[in-house]
N, C-alpha and C positions, 0 to 999 in steps of 0.2 A: 647567918650560916658561916661557920668557921672555914678556914682554908682547907683543913683536913676533910670536913664534910663535903666541901665543893669537889675535891679530888675523888672522894669515895662515890659521889653521885655519878661521876662520869666513868667510873671504873667498870670494865666489862669482865667481871670475875665474881664467882659465887663466894663472897666474903662479907660477913656482917660488919656493921659500923663499929661495934665494940672490938671485934677482932682486928679490924683495920687500924683503929686508934692505938691498940697495944703494939702492933707491928711498927707503926710510925714512931712510937716512943722508944722502942728498941733500936730503931735505925738512928734516931737522934743521939742516943747514948753511944751507939757503935761509932758514929762519926766524930765523937769527942767534942761536940759543940760547933763543928764546922758547918752544920746544916740546920736551918730553922725548920719549924713544923711543916711549912708548905713544901720546902725542897725535899725533906725526908718523905713526905706523903707521895710526892711525884716519883721519887726513886722506888718506893715500895710498890706503887701502882705499876710502874714499868716492869718490875721483876715478876709481879703476879700475872701480867698479861703475856709475858714471855713464856711462863710456865703453862698457861692454859692450853688445852687441846693436845698436849704432848702424848704421842703414842709410842709404844715400845718397838713396833715393827710394822712393815707394810701390811702384813697379814691381819693386823688389828684394825685397819681402816675399813669403815663401813659407810654406806651411803647416807644413813640417817644422822651422821655426825654434823654439827654446825661448822666447826673448824678443826683442822688437825695440824700438828707440827711434827715433823719426822726428819730423819736423815737417811739418804739413800744414794746409791751410785747411779750416775747417768749412763745407760747402756745403749741408747739409740736416740738419734735426733732426726726428726722428719723434716719435710720441706715446709717453707713458709707459705701459708695460704691467705689470701685477702678475701674480704666479704663486705657487702654493703649493709650499713645500718639504716634503721628507719629515719625518716625525716632528713634534716640537714646535717646530721652527724657525719663526721669523717669516716671513711672506710676503715674497717677493723682488720687486724691481722692476727694469725695464730700459728704457733709451731707446736705440733704434738710430739712429745718425747716419751721415752720409757725409762723409769727408774726402778731400782731393785735393791733389796738387801737379802740376807740369807733366808728369809721367810717367804719371799716371792717377789713378783713384779707388779707394777701398776702404771697406767698411763698418766702422764702429767702434761697438762695443757698450759702453754705460756702465751699470754695475750699482749697485743700492741707493743709498747716499748720493751717489755720483757722478751717478746718474740724476736724483735730486732736484735737485741743484745745477745740473745741465746746463740744466734748464728755467728756472731762476731767473737764472743768471749768464752763460750762453753765448748768442751770437747768430751767425747765419749770416754768414760773412765773417771771423770770428775765426781767427787763426792759433794752432794748438795745438802744444805740445810734448808728445808722447805716448809712453808706455811701456805695453807690453801683450804678449799672447800670441796669435800667429797660429793660425788653424785653417781647414780647408776648410768653407765654409758652403754654403748652398743655391744661391747665385748666385755662387760663387767664393770667393776668399780673404777672410776677415774677421779683425778683431783685437778681442779682448776686453781692454778697457783696465784697467790697474792704476793709471795716473795720466794725467791730461790737464789741462795748465795753459796758460793764455793766454800767448803770447809776443808782446808788442806791437812788438818790435824787428825781426821778420822779415817780409818781404814775399814773397808767392807769387802769381804771375801766373796765376790761375785764375778763369774767369767763373762767376758764381753762376746764370746762366741755364740752363734745361733745354733750350733750343732751340739746335741746333748745325748747322753745316755738316759735310759729310763730312770735310773737312780737320781740323776741331776734335775729332773723335772720338778717344778714347784708351781703353786697356784699363781695365776696371773701371767705366766710366760706367753709370749706371742712370737710369731715369725719363727717357730720352732722347726728345726730339721732333726730328724731321728732316723737312724738306720737300724733295722731289726728284722727278726724272722717272723713271718706271719704264722701265728699259732692257730687261729680260727677265723673263718670268714662266713658271714651270714649268706644264705642262699639268695635272699631277696630283701628289699627294703620294706619298711612299714610306713604307712601314711597316717597323718593326723591333721586336724583342723586347727588353724590359727585363729586368734581372736578377731582378726580382720576378715575372716571368711575364706581365706586362701588355704590351699592344701599344701602341707609340708611333707617331706620325705626324710626318713632317718634309717640308718643301718649301722651295724657294729662289726669291727674286726678286732682281733687281739694281736699284739706285737710283743715280742720278748727279745732281750739281748743278754749279755753276760751279767748285767746288774739287776735284772728283774723283768717284769712284764707290765703292760698297761693296756686298758681298753681304749680303742680309738673309735670315736663316733663320727660318722659321715652324715652331712646334712645336704638335703636338696640335690643340686646337680652333682655333688661329690658321690652320691650313691650310685651313679652310673659306673663308677670304678669297680663295682662288685664283679662285673663281667670279665674284668681283666686280672683279677686277683685269685690266687690259689694258695691254700695252706701249704706251709713249709717253704715258700719262696722267701728270699731276702729282698726287702723293699726299703725305700726311702720315703719318709713322710716329709713333705715340704710345706712351709707356711701353716703349720698347725698352731693351735693355741690351747692352753691348759685351763681346765675348769674342774670343779669339784662336784661329785654326786654321791650322796649317801656316805659322806666321809672319806671317799676314795678319789684320787685324782684321775681324770680322763683327758686324753688328747683329742681335741676336736678338729675336724677338717671341713671348711666351708667352701664358698665359691672361689676364694683366692688360692686354696691349697690343693694338693694332689698327693697321690701315692704311686710310686713307680718302682718296678723291679730293677734291682741293681746287681752287678756282678761282684759281690763281696761275700766273705765268709763270716757268718755270725753264729755263735754257739749259744743256745739257750738251755740252761740246766736249772730246772725249778728246785726250790727248797721244799722238800716234801715231808709229810708226816708218815711215819712207819705204819703200815696197814694194821699191825697188831695193836697200835695205840689209838686208833680212831674210836670214837664213842657216839652213841645215838645223839642226833641233833647237831653234831659238829659240821662246820663248813670248812673243808680242808683241801689241800693239794696232795695227791698221791701219785705214785708212778710205779710201774712194774712191767713184767713180761706177760704177754697175753698167753694164757694156757687153755682157754676155751672161747669159742665164738658161736653165737646163735644166729639164725636167720632173722632178718628184719620182719617185724610184724606190724600190721596196721589195725586200727581200732576206731570206733565211732565215739566222738565226744557227746556230752549231753546237749550241746548246742547244734548238733547235726554235722559238724565238721569232722574231718578225718585226721587222726594223729598216727604217729609211727614210733616204734621203739625197737631197739636192738640191745641184747645183753652180751657182755663179754666178761670174762673172769681174768683178773690180773694177780700176779704174785710178786712180792718182793722178798727180801731176806727174812722177814718176820711172819709172813702169812699171806693169805689170798682173800680176795673179796670180789663179789659180783658188781659190775658197773652197768647201770641202765642208761643207755644213750637215747635221749628223747628228741623228737622233731628232726631237724636237718642233721643233727649229730649222728643219727642212725645211718646216714649215708656215707659217713667217713670210711675210707678204705683202711680197715684194720684187719690184719691177718695174724694167725698163730705165730708166736715167737717174736712179734713186733714188741719193741720197747715203747711204751706209751705213757705220757704224762696227762693226768686229768686234774685241772685246777678248778677251785671254787665248786667242788661237788658237795652235795648235802648227804650226810650219813642218815639213813632211814632204816626202819624195820622191814626186812625183805622176806623172801620166801623161806618157809620152815624156821621162822624166828631168827634167822641169821642176818647180820648187818649187811646193808647194801648201799652202794654209792650211787646217787642220782645226779646225772649230768644234764642240766637243763639249759635254758637260753643264756644264763649268766656264766656258765662254765665254759672252759676251753679244753679241747682235746688235741693233743700234739703227739704225732709219731716222732720219736727221737731217732737220732742217727744210729745205725748199727742194729744187727739182729741180736736178740737176747739169748743168753746161754742159760736155758732153763731145763728142768727135769719133767718127765712125764710118768704117770703111774704105771707100774708093772703089775703082774698077776698077783703079787703078794701085797699090793697096796703100798709098797715102798717106791721111792723115786729113783729112777735110773736114767742116766743121760741117753738120748737116742744114739743109735749106731751111726758112724760116720757116713755109711752108704745110704742112710735113710734121709739125709738132708735136714736133720734137726726136726723141730716141730712143724716146719713148713711141709714136711712129707705128709702131714695129715690134712693139708689145705685142700679146698675144693678145686677140682680140675687140675691139681698140681702133678707134674711128672713124677715127683717123689712118691706120691700115693700109688701110682700105677706100679712103680718099681717094687714098692713094699708088698703089694698084692702078688706080684710075680714071684718074689722071694718066698712068700708064705706058702705057695703051692708046693714048694720042695720040702716043707716041714709038715709032718703029720699032725702036729698039735694035739689037743685034748678036747674031747667032747665035754661041754659044760652047760649048766643051766644057771642063769644069774637073774635075780629079781631085784629091782630097784626103781628109783624115780628118775625120769628124764630131766637132766639139768642142762642139756644142750641138744637142740633139735636139728642142728645143721649136719654137715658131713665132716667128720663122723658124728653119729648120735653118741651122746655120753650119758651113761646111767650110773647113778650113785645109790648105794644101799645104806648109807650112813657110816659105813666103815671102810668100804672100798669103792673104787670107781673103775668102770670099764668103758673103753671105746668100742662102738658097735658099727659094723658095716652092714647096712640094710637098705633096701629100696622102699621099705614101708614108711608111711607118713606118721609122725608122732607129734605130740603136743608137749610143751614145757609143763612140768609138774605131773604128767601122766605116769602112773605106775605100770611097769611092763615086766614081763618075763622073757628073757632071751635064751634061746637054745641054739648051739652051734659049736664050731671048732674055734678054740681059743689059741692064739699064738702071740706071745709077748704082750699079754695084757689087752689084746684086741680080739674081739669075737666076730667071726664071719657068720651072721645070723642065718640059720636055716628056718627058724620059726621066731616070731615076735608076737607074744600074746598080751 
């Protein structure tokens, strides 16, 4: 066997003997006769082994890979831990670190001599050229290092701070601190069975800041925090870690982490789709002023459990749409004239073939700061702003002082006897009836159902009918 074949036999690279011999011949020619075949073969083998396992970024590293080589910035260095090995082998030692590039973070474990030198020679912010073996760890993929050397010539744009905005979060981050506004909070946790037979608990909240929003998943003991959290509070997530689910990033909080209310101002303004632009089957974010509210209704599911739903109608500059709030979202305090953002709602075919937005468990419902400046229908079907002394749309709210004042003012106006036939599109107080062209608010003590066709007779004042009869 020739020297070239001997080197190829020992080569840990996917290159055929013929390809290897051609590369050696090129190397001999390149060296101008300064290297013989054996030396050239060893140089080529070294180059090939250096190239093997190279990945473009931290995000490309997967547990199934044999070996990887990559460049990343050292963002944290843990404490050195010692452990006993089997038999008469000396005690081992390990230092767990975190490295990152612009695509994400990953844990890097340094063993024995490397662990010792890491504490003496490495600093947070160093850029390392790393070779190692990936595996699935407790908190995701991690790499056990075979080699880690400082590369002073490479720059990586990664912050060493543990405090982030939503926009700055990336896959693999841990020890994350995030301050944001609570957009939505589960009423209770859900349970599940683990493979080892134990029961786990999980719950979700949603948090937003000036840069975006993210779903936060609480595990086990962290679900106890639900009793302390309320939507619209500003909170700080401590010791969170970032994972991916269905292509989206999530911030997870386990036994080490917590969520606490803080005295800070955070504004969340969602990027929304115009209501007039939504289409059947879309999952979108919309926002607008509440112009109608219905009472919450309960219903029996096929499995015997009880569900609940509440409908509201919202309007933006382009149009309006009914939003169905399912489950615990039906309990959200939403009043007429509130500015509300609905995220991740599904556009479906609703009542009378008009589009409807469905806000289910994956959606968030956020009451935005400030009362909306919206119009209400008048007797001619046109939109007119409410009078200043009527308190805006809140004057139509249930048990509101403005509603009483409005009724007192109405007694001084003779109004006009009318008969109006249409379909009930809001069953709360007031009842709202629509005939396809015009809408009327109706004051009545009668009970009506959504979708019911009724005829109202009574005195109409400013687009509002005090019902003497409801048929």
